N, C-alpha and C positions, 0 to 999 in steps of 0.2 A: 301611404302606399309607396312601395318601392318603385323607383323610377324605371320605366320601361324603355326599350331601345330596339333598333335593328342591328344585326350583325351581318355585314355584307362581305362575302368572300369571292373576289374576282376569279380566282383560279377554279372555283367550282362552277362558274357561270358558263353556259354554252351559247350565249347570245341569242336565245330564242325570242326574247322580248315579250314573253308571256306576261311579265310583270307590267309592262307598258299597257298592254291590252286590258288586263284586269283592272288597272287603275282607271283607265278611261271608262270602262264599263260601269264600275261602281260609282264613279263620280259624275256620270252622264256628261262626259266631255266629248265634244264633236271632233271629227277628224279634221286635219289641216292639209290642204293641197300643197304638195311639194313636187320637186323635179328630181329626175335621176341624176345623181352626182357621181356615179361610178362606184358606189358603195352601198351595201345593204343597211348601213347605219342610217336611221331615219326617224324623226326629223333631224336636221343638223344641230339643233339647240333646243333647250327648254322653251316652251311657249305657255301662254295663259291656259292652254288646253292640253298640256302635257306636263304632268307633275313629276314624272319619273322617266328618265331617258337612259338607255344603255349606250355608252360611248365605246366605240370600237378602236382599240389602240394597237397598231401594228409595230412590232419592234423586232430587232434582229438578235439572234443568240450567238454565242461564241462559235458555234459550228456553222455559222452563216445560214441558219435556217430562220424561218419566220415564226415568231411567237405572237399569238393573238391574246389580248387582254380585253375583257368585257367588264366595264366599270359602271355601276349605277350612279347617275348624277341626279341629285334631288336636294331638297331642304335638309340641312344637317341637324336641325333641332338643337341648337347650341344651348348649353346650360347658361352661358352668359351671352344672350342673344342681342346683337347689335340692332336688329330690326325692331325689337320691342323697346330697346332703350331710346331709339331715335323717334319712334312713332308719336306724333302729337295728338292723335285721336284716341282717347281712352276706349279700350275694348276692341279696337280694330285688329290688334294682334294680342294674343293672350296665351297663357300657359295652361295646358290641361292637367288634370290630376295625375295622368300617366307621364307627364314631363314633356309632351310634344308642344311645338309652337304652332298654334292654329290661328285662324283669322275669321273675322266677321265682315263680310262685304258691305253690309248695311251701315257699318260704322266707319268704313274706310273713306277718307276724304280725297283720295287720289293724289296726294302730295309727292309720292314716289321717294320719300326720304329713306324708306326701308331699303331701297335699292342701293343707296349710298352706304347704308349701315351694314350690309351683308358682306362678310369676307369671301363668300363663295359665289357671288353673282347669281343668286337664285330667284328672288321675287320677280314676277312678271305681272303685267296689267292687262286686263281683258278689254273688250271693245266698249265697255261702260266705264273704263278708267278705274277699275277696282282691282285690288291685289288678288293674285292667284298663285298658288304654290302647293306643294305637298303639305298635308296637315296630319300625316301619319294615321290616316283613317280613324280619327278620334271618335267618329260616329259609330265605328265598329268596335274599336278597342274598349270603349266605355261600357260596352255590353258583353265584354269577355271574348270577342272574336278577334281573329288575327287580321292584320292589315291585308288588303286584297293582294298586294304584291307578294308578301310572304306566304300567303295561303296557296298562291298559284305556282310559285317557283318549283320546278320539278327536280332540282338537284340540291336544294338546301343552300343555294348561294345567298339567299336572303332569309334570315331567321329572326324571329321576334320573341322577346321575353324580358325577364328582369335584367337590367343593364349589368349589374355586377356578376350575375351568373353567366351572361354571354361573354364577358371579358375573361372570366375563369375558364370557360369552355374553349375559347380561342387559344389561350395559352397552353391549355392541356393538349390541344391538337398540334402544338408545335410552333405557333405564331408568337415569336418573342415579343413583338411590340404591336399593340392594337392601336391603329390610327384613331384619334379622337378620345382616347381614354382620359386624358387630362386637359386637352386643348379647350380653351374657352369654357372652363368649368365643366368639361366633359360634353361630348357630342351625343346626340340621340340617334345618330346614324354612325355606327362604328364600322371600321374596315379592317379586315384581317389581311395584311399584306405580307408577302415573303420577300419583297424587294423595297427599296426606298420609295416613299410616297411620290416623288417626282416622276417616276416611271409610270405611275398610274394617273398622272395629271393632277396631282394634289399638291397644295402648298405644304412645305415642311413645317412652318410655324404660322398657322392662320391667326390673324389678329384683327380686332375691331379698329376701323380707321380712327385716327386721333380726333377728327372733327366730331365724331359721334360721342367720344368720351367727354369732349369739351361741352357738347350740348347737354349730356346727361348730368354732368356735375355742376355746370355753371348756368347755362342759358335756360334749361328746362325748369329749374326751381323758380327762376325769376318769372317765367311765363305763368307758372301755376299761381303765383301770388299777385299776378296782374301788373307786374312792373316791367314794362317794355316787352310784352309778349310778342307783339307784331314785329318789333325790331329784332328780337332774338331769333324769330323764325326766319326773317329775311337774311340775317347774318349767316345762319346755319345753311340756308339754301345756297348762298353765295359760296361758302366754303366747300360744300358738298358737290355742287354742280358747276360753279364758276359763273361769270357774268353771262347775261343773255346775249346770244349772238345776233348780229345785225339781221341775218335772214329770218331769225325767229321773231324779231321785232316787226319786220316787214310783213311776215305772215300773220301776226296778230292784228296788224293794222288793216 
């Protein structure tokens, strides 16, 4: 099957956040209590119960006018996924036939190493200490349906289809470079930008942390054959998160 993806066009987005609502409704995600921060952007960050968030970016134009950009923040479904590479629990994170990075909460052990492995700071953990993030509605797409966000978007700012076709479509529409076309073996959430990625809050060259690469190539094989698995995991946790703080130790005691 040809790999599927989302094509997100911030300039088409009107900031209605219908995609946020549709995602919550389909995935039965509860609301989260927040406070007024002086902006309609809400919540202020991804949460275990918010897989897709519209970031409101205010920037100035050359004519001293305000330009608003509305950018969807979500799992990028990397072709070379650091979260999958670093996950020590088989099946907790997996690749769907459409190319999405999905998860199985029952197999998640709550180690949070996927947080360290993600270049985009996406994975969150729920109140049961289980991973939670966008899974590209694989329970819908596997049945030939559109992801809830793409189906709901009224302006075509979020489109879903075959990845190569979406890239061709974006270039035909005049977007010279599609963000995520080649990064990390290609992202499953592509962005059609007319300006440099930095303006949209994106890294110019996203990369998997070196600690994850070391784990995948050196420590993980040792763990699989039973040679120092516990030591390997301990070393990786130290590299990824650093030493346990004194207050954490006191709290545990």
